[in-house]
C-alpha positions as CSV (number, residue, x, y, z in Angstrom):
1,X,5.9,8.2,74.2
2,X,5.5,8.5,78.0
3,X,7.9,6.7,80.2
4,X,6.6,3.4,81.7
5,X,7.1,2.9,85.4
6,X,6.6,-0.3,87.3
7,X,6.0,-0.6,91.1
8,X,7.3,-3.8,92.7
9,X,6.4,-4.6,96.3
10,X,9.3,-6.6,97.8
11,X,9.1,-8.6,101.1
12,X,10.4,-7.0,104.2
13,X,13.8,-8.8,104.3
14,X,15.6,-8.9,107.6
15,X,18.6,-11.1,106.8
16,X,16.9,-13.9,108.8
17,X,18.7,-17.3,108.5
18,X,16.0,-19.5,107.0
19,X,16.1,-23.0,108.5
20,X,17.1,-25.8,106.1
21,X,14.0,-27.8,107.1
22,X,11.8,-24.7,106.3
23,X,13.4,-24.3,102.9
24,X,13.1,-28.1,102.1
25,X,9.4,-28.0,103.0
26,X,8.9,-24.9,100.8
27,X,10.6,-26.4,97.7
28,X,9.3,-29.9,98.2
29,X,12.7,-31.5,98.8
30,X,14.2,-33.5,101.7
31,X,16.4,-31.4,104.1
32,X,19.5,-33.6,103.1
33,X,19.0,-32.7,99.5
34,X,19.1,-29.0,100.5
35,X,22.2,-29.5,102.6
36,X,24.2,-31.4,100.0
37,X,23.0,-28.9,97.3
38,X,24.3,-26.0,99.3
39,X,27.6,-27.8,100.2
40,X,28.3,-28.6,96.5
41,X,27.4,-25.1,95.4
42,X,24.4,-26.3,93.3
43,X,21.9,-24.5,95.4
44,X,22.9,-20.8,95.4
45,X,20.7,-19.4,98.1
46,X,23.0,-20.3,101.1
47,X,26.5,-21.1,102.3
48,X,27.8,-24.1,104.2
49,X,30.7,-23.6,106.5
50,X,32.5,-26.8,107.8
51,X,33.5,-26.4,111.5
52,X,37.2,-26.9,112.1
53,X,38.1,-30.3,113.4
54,X,34.6,-31.6,112.7
55,X,32.5,-33.3,110.0
56,X,29.6,-30.9,110.7
57,X,28.6,-27.8,108.8
58,X,26.9,-24.6,109.7
59,X,24.4,-23.1,107.2
60,X,23.5,-19.6,106.5
61,X,20.5,-19.0,104.1
62,X,19.5,-15.3,104.2
63,X,15.8,-14.7,103.6
64,X,16.5,-12.4,100.5
65,X,18.7,-14.9,98.8
66,X,16.2,-17.7,99.4
67,X,13.4,-15.6,97.9
68,X,15.5,-14.6,94.9
69,X,16.4,-18.2,94.1
70,X,13.1,-20.0,95.1
71,X,10.3,-17.3,95.4
72,X,9.8,-18.4,99.1
73,X,9.5,-15.8,101.8
74,X,8.0,-16.0,105.3
75,X,7.7,-13.0,107.4
76,X,8.4,-13.4,111.0
77,X,6.6,-11.0,113.3
78,X,8.9,-9.0,115.6
79,X,8.7,-9.6,119.2
80,X,7.2,-6.8,121.2
C-alpha cells in the first residue's frame, strides 16, 4: 500500500502580538472577556503579566498560538 502524504499550508507566522480587541472581534466576544480569560488561564492563546506596583496587565498573544486555539489569523503586510 502506498504511503499517504498530506500537504498543509500554514499561515506565515511572525510572532506578532495580536491585539486583544482584534481577538475579541474575531471570536465574537467582548475584549474584557478575553482579558479575564487570559488572566485566569482559561484562554490558552496568550499570557497576562501584571506590572509591578500596578493593577494593570500587559498581554502577549502570539499570532501562531491565537491561530492554533481559535483558527483566526490575519497577515499584516510588511512595510517597505
